[in-house]
N, C-alpha and C positions, 0 to 999 in steps of 0.2 A: 575331373571334379576333385576339389580339395577334400582331404580326409578330416575327420572330426577333430583330431588333435591339433592340426594346423589352424582350423577355424576357431577353436576354443582359444588358442594362444593369440591369434590375431584379434579376436573379439576382446579378450582381456586387455591386451596392449592398447587397443583403441579406447576402451573404457577408462583406462588409467590416464591417457592423454586428455580425453574429454573432461574428466574430473578435475585434472590440474588446470586446464584452460578455463573451466567454469569457475573454479575458485579464484583464479587471477582476474577474470572478467568481473566478478563481484567486487574485488578490491578496486579495480579501475573505475567501475560504475560508482562506488561509494566515494572515491576521491573526486570524480567529476561532480557528483551531487553536492559535495562540500564547496567546490569552487564556483558553482553556478549561483547566480543572483536571480532570485525569483521576484516577479512583480508582487506588490502588496496584496495580500489575501489570496494569492494563487499558489498552486502546487506544481506548476509546470514552468520550466525555464529552458533556455537554449544557450548552447555554447558552440563556437565555431573556431576553427583554426585551419589555415591552408584550405584544402578542398573538402574538409569533413565538417559536417554540422551534426550536433547531437541535440535531441530533445530529451530533457530529463524531467521525470515526474517523481516528486517526493511521495513516499508511501507511508501510511500509518496503519498499524494493526490495532484493531479494537477488540477488547475482551470484556464481556458483560458479566457482572455478578448477578445471577438470577434472583437470589434472595433479596438483594438490595433493590433490584428493579421491582420486585413484588411490593416492597415497602413504598417505593415511589408511586407505583400503581395505586396502592391503597390511599396514599396521601393526596395524590393528584385527582383521583377519580377516573373512571373508565373513559369518559368522553375526551378529556384533556390528554390522557395517556395515549389513546388510540390515534391521535393526530400525528404522532411521531412513530409509535411502535406497533408492530404486528401482534397477532395473538400470542406467538411464541416469544414475546419480549425481545424482538430484534427490530432495529429501526426499519421503517418502510423504505427508506432510501437515504443516500448521502445528502441530498438537497433538503429533505425534511428535517434531518438531524441537525445540519448546519444552521438552518433557519431557526429551529427551536433553541439551540444552544446560544445563538446570537441574540434572539429577540424574545425568547420565552420568559414567563414570569420568573424572576430571580429565585424564588423559593423552589419552584419546580425544576429549574435548571440545576440548582445545587443538589437536589435529590438524585437526578439522573446522572450528574457528573460523579456523585459518590459511588455509583454502580459501575463506573467506566474505568478501565485501565488502558492507557495508550502506550504502545511501544513502537519505535520507528521500524518501518519495513524497509526491505531492499528497494532501492530506486529502480524504476523502469527506464531504460535508456534505449533509444532507437537511433541507428546510424544511417546516414545516407551520403553517397558521394555527390558532391556538387559539381555539376558539369560547367566547364568554362564557357562563358558566353561568346 
C-alpha cells in the first residue's frame, strides 16, 4: 500500500494536470462556440470535422435585481407577474420567460428587462466519435 506522502504528491500532480486541462478545454470550447453557426433563434449548433462531431450550446447567465423586480411586480400586478415569475421573483421556466420577453406587453417587458443582467456563460460542448459506415 502506498504511503500518505506519495498519495498526496500524486494527488496534487493529478489535480494540477486536471486544472490545466480544464482551463484549456474551456478555451477550446469557447473557440468552437465562436466558430459555430446557430440556426435562427436557437442556442444549439453543431460542428464536425473528420470523425468528430460536436454539439455546442450557448449559455447565458441571468442575474435578477430583486428591488427592480419588486417595482415591476407593483406596476404589473400580481396576476400578470405570476404568469412568468415564481413567488421568490425567479422565472417559472425558460419557456415562460422567453415567451413573455418576446410577446409580453411592451411596458411590462421593459420593466422586467430593467431588472435583468445577462452575461455570457461557458458553452456546453459534448463530443462523440463518429463511426465509419
